[in-house]
Each structure stands twice: as C-alpha cells, then as structure tokens.
C-alpha positions in Angstrom: -7.4 26.0 -5.3 -6.8 23.2 -3.1 -6.6 19.7 -4.9 -9.4 17.4 -3.7 -7.4 14.8 -3.9 -4.6 12.7 -2.2 -1.1 13.4 -3.1 0.3 10.4 -5.5 2.1 7.5 -3.2 5.3 8.4 -3.8 8.1 5.7 -4.0 8.3 5.2 0.2 4.9 4.6 1.1 4.5 1.5 -1.8 7.9 0.0 -0.3 6.1 0.1 2.8 2.5 -0.8 2.0 4.5 -4.1 -0.3 5.8 -5.2 3.3 2.4 -5.4 4.9 1.0 -6.8 1.6 3.2 -9.6 2.3 2.4 -9.9 6.6 -1.2 -9.4 6.1 -2.2 -12.9 4.4 -4.9 -12.2 1.6 -8.1 -12.7 3.2 -7.2 -11.0 6.8 -7.4 -7.6 3.8 -9.7 -5.2 5.2 -9.1 -1.1 7.0 -9.5 -3.1 10.4 -6.6 -5.5 10.1 -3.9 -4.2 13.0 -0.7 -3.9 9.9 -3.2 -1.7 8.1 -4.2 0.3 10.9 -0.4 0.8 12.3 0.6 1.4 8.4 -2.1 4.6 8.4 -1.0 5.5 11.4 2.8 5.9 10.4 2.4 7.3 7.0 0.2 9.7 8.5 2.8 10.9 10.6 5.3 10.8 8.0 6.6 14.1 6.4 6.4 12.9 2.6 2.7 15.7 2.1 2.7 18.9 3.3 -0.5 18.7 6.2 -1.9 21.0 3.2 -2.0 19.0 0.3 -3.8 15.8 2.3 -8.0 15.4 1.9 -9.1 14.1 5.7 -9.0 10.4 3.7 -5.3 10.9 3.5 -3.6 7.5 4.2 -6.8 5.8 5.9 -7.1 2.1 6.7 -9.5 2.1 3.9 -7.1 4.1 1.1 -4.0 1.4 2.6 -6.3 -1.4 1.9 -7.1 -0.5 -1.6 -3.4 -0.4 -2.3 -2.9 -3.7 -0.9 -5.3 -5.4 -3.3 -3.8 -3.4 -5.6 -0.2 -5.5 -5.6 -3.5 -8.4 -6.3 -2.9 -7.9 -9.9 0.6 -8.7 -9.5 0.6 -11.9 -7.3 0.2 -14.3 -9.7 0.3 -16.8 -6.6 -3.5 -15.3 -6.2 -6.1 -17.4 -7.7 -9.3 -16.2 -6.5 -11.4 -16.4 -10.2 -14.2 -13.8 -8.1 -11.1 -10.9 -7.8 -8.4 -10.1 -8.5 -7.3 -7.0 -7.6 -8.5 -3.5 -8.4 -8.3 -2.6 -11.8 -6.6 0.7 -11.5 -3.3 1.4 -9.9 0.2 2.5 -11.1 3.4 1.5 -12.6 4.8 2.5 -9.3 3.3 -0.3 -7.8 4.7 -3.0 -10.8 7.8 -1.7 -10.5 8.0 -2.2 -6.6 7.0 -5.7 -6.6 8.9 -6.6 -9.1 12.1 -5.4 -6.9 10.9 -7.4 -3.5 9.0 -9.5 -4.3 10.9 -12.3 -4.9 13.2 -11.1 -1.6 10.5 -10.7 0.7 12.9 -10.6 4.0 15.1 -7.7 2.1 11.7 -5.5 1.6 11.5 -6.1 5.8 14.2 -4.5 6.1 14.3 -1.9 3.7 11.0 -1.2 5.3 12.2 -0.7 8.9 15.0 1.5 7.6 
C-alpha cells in the first residue's frame, strides 16, 4: 500500500533548505518567494527519492516554507513573540543548524556543491 506521506527530508535536502533560510529574510518567507520556488524545483529534480514514494505535494513551495519555519525554532536571533516557528520538526534540523549556522559562507559552498 503506498504511503500517504512524503519521504522524510534527507540531510542534503535540509542543508539546501538552511541555505535558503539564510538567503531569505524572515519576513519574506512565503511559498511565493523566488528562492523557495527555486528550491522546490531543484528538490523535485533530484533523484534522492523515487517517484513512487512522492505525493503531489512533494517538496512543493508550501512545504519548503514550512521547513524554513522549522528553522525558526533553532534561531536564537529571531525574537518575534507572536511566532516562534513551527512546533514540530526534526532533530536533523537542529544538527544541520548547529553545524552550519555560524559559518554561512561554508554552508553556501556545501549547498552549491
């Protein structure tokens, strides 16, 4: 029976999303942001997950937007009392944040590779 959920995000996908997080200013997070749309297109062309494991919403701009909001939980510099990020996320987001958030130049190089 096919899964009704998209596959979990991989480390590589999460690194690409974090790079977009830092390229996109927080108030500009939206599914219509050009960086968000571009990442959606890139992730949909990568052969990381087989097509049969994907739903119609696989890594769409709305899902990319949600992933960016997940990083707000990790970002101590973000201080909007009305919104602190989405409550559910993965441990992988924290791991990638810890590894790359203090060296965004290196993150961009890794993401470009």
